[in-house]
C-alpha positions as a printed Julia matrix, in Angstrom:
153×3 Matrix{Float64}:
  -9.06   24.65  -15.25
 -12.19   23.93  -13.22
 -12.07   22.54   -9.75
 -15.01   20.36   -8.79
 -16.09   19.97   -5.19
 -17.59   16.5    -4.64
 -18.1    16.97   -0.89
 -21.93   17.33   -1.15
 -22.0    13.98   -2.91
 -19.98   12.24   -0.23
 -21.98   13.68    2.76
 -24.71   11.13    2.09
 -22.57    8.12    1.21
 -20.58    5.61    3.27
 -17.81    3.32    2.04
 -17.28    4.97   -1.33
 -13.7     6.07   -0.54
 -12.31    4.41   -3.67
 -14.82    6.21   -5.83
 -13.89    9.49   -4.25
 -10.18    8.79   -4.81
 -10.82    7.84   -8.43
 -12.85   10.98   -9.09
 -10.23   13.1    -7.46
  -7.46   11.43   -9.51
  -9.35   11.79  -12.8
 -10.33   15.44  -12.3
  -6.83   16.42  -11.23
  -4.99   14.66  -14.07
  -2.84   16.86  -16.27
  -4.76   17.99  -19.31
  -1.69   17.33  -21.5
  -1.36   13.72  -20.25
   0.45   11.43  -22.6
  -1.63    9.82  -25.33
   1.22    7.54  -26.41
   0.66    4.85  -27.38
  -2.79    5.14  -28.88
  -5.36    2.61  -27.62
  -9.01    1.55  -27.95
 -11.32    0.22  -25.28
 -14.28   -1.8   -26.64
 -17.11   -3.71  -25.12
 -17.21   -7.13  -26.83
 -20.06   -8.69  -24.86
 -22.32   -7.85  -21.92
 -19.54   -8.6   -19.43
 -16.48   -8.7   -21.7
 -14.09   -5.97  -22.78
 -10.98   -5.58  -24.95
  -8.2    -3.03  -24.72
  -6.16   -2.73  -27.91
  -2.85   -0.85  -27.74
  -0.81    0.13  -30.81
   2.69   -1.24  -30.1
   4.37   -1.1   -33.48
   8.09   -1.92  -33.26
   7.94   -3.88  -29.99
   8.43   -7.63  -29.72
   6.55   -9.91  -27.29
   9.58  -10.01  -25.01
   9.65   -6.21  -24.74
   5.98   -5.92  -23.68
   4.62   -6.39  -20.16
   0.97   -6.74  -19.03
   0.32   -6.9   -15.31
  -2.8    -6.76  -13.13
  -2.47   -5.51   -9.57
  -5.68   -5.25   -7.55
  -7.89   -2.93   -9.63
  -5.09   -1.62  -11.84
  -3.99   -2.9   -15.24
  -0.46   -1.84  -16.12
   0.76   -2.12  -19.73
   4.36   -1.21  -20.31
   7.13   -1.62  -22.88
  10.82   -1.04  -22.94
  12.8    -1.34  -26.12
  15.9    -3.48  -26.0
  19.2    -1.71  -26.72
  18.93    0.31  -29.91
  21.26   -0.4   -32.8
  23.2     2.86  -32.9
  24.77    2.0   -36.22
  21.51    2.89  -38.01
  21.08    6.29  -39.54
  17.45    7.37  -39.97
  16.47    9.89  -42.62
  12.97    9.98  -41.06
  11.87    8.27  -37.88
   8.08    8.2   -37.6
   7.65    5.02  -35.59
   7.99    5.84  -31.96
   9.51    2.99  -30.04
  10.05    4.88  -26.82
   9.35    3.21  -23.56
   5.86    3.67  -22.11
   3.71    2.8   -19.18
  -0.07    2.98  -19.45
  -2.43    2.41  -16.47
  -6.07    1.49  -16.58
  -8.32    1.42  -13.53
 -10.5    -1.7   -13.51
 -13.88   -2.04  -11.82
 -14.44   -4.56   -9.09
 -14.52   -8.2   -10.28
 -12.94   -7.4   -13.65
 -10.01   -9.62  -14.47
  -7.67  -10.13  -17.43
  -8.38  -13.36  -19.3
  -5.61  -13.1   -21.89
  -3.38  -10.98  -24.08
  -2.26  -11.42  -27.69
   0.22   -9.5   -29.78
  -0.51   -9.48  -33.52
   0.07   -7.09  -36.43
   1.54   -4.39  -34.19
  -1.43   -4.43  -31.81
  -1.54   -5.74  -28.26
  -5.0    -7.04  -27.46
  -5.95   -7.52  -23.74
  -9.19   -9.33  -23.02
 -11.04   -8.67  -19.83
 -14.18  -10.15  -18.27
 -16.36   -9.06  -15.37
 -17.25  -12.03  -13.12
 -19.56  -11.12  -10.26
 -19.31  -13.75   -7.5
 -22.49  -15.71   -6.69
 -22.56  -14.19   -3.22
 -22.92  -10.69   -4.75
 -25.52  -11.55   -7.36
 -29.16  -10.61   -6.6
 -31.15  -13.37   -4.9
 -34.76  -13.7    -3.95
 -35.53  -13.7    -0.27
 -38.57  -15.69    0.92
 -40.82  -13.73    3.22
 -41.98  -15.62    6.29
 -45.59  -15.24    7.35
 -46.23  -13.8    10.81
 -49.7   -15.35   11.0
 -49.78  -18.81   12.67
 -50.38  -21.72   10.3
 -53.31  -24.14   10.59
 -51.25  -26.98   12.28
 -49.95  -24.5    14.9
 -53.52  -23.42   15.75
 -54.58  -27.08   16.24
 -51.63  -27.7    18.55
 -52.56  -24.75   20.75
 -56.22  -25.85   21.19
 -55.37  -29.5    22.08
């Protein structure tokens, strides 16, 4: 496994601690990290996204979607299994899981829906007005005509 040294990148930056932590976490993740359950991340509009998680065998009550700061946590825990069942083949995995997604600043969950074995989580990026680009008027340093008249009088 390769180890990346990001220190040259951070020598010329200030205030990007979260980015450094995220890069460190992503590059140090276990290569064999769990891929269960399978999921898709799609961009549905310029500032809208959807995460779809395959949750076959789970009911709405067994699923949990939670947003904490810049983390989205999707988890499921199956209610008590019916032990009287005897499976000849068990291909539908209904084991408990916890999936974490790191969200960018100003991304929030707008809703979640469970249909046809898929959990769809809709997200939107809403940049506050204070952070949007704005035009700054440039004041002239040369005195205006009325100011010149006032000085000569």
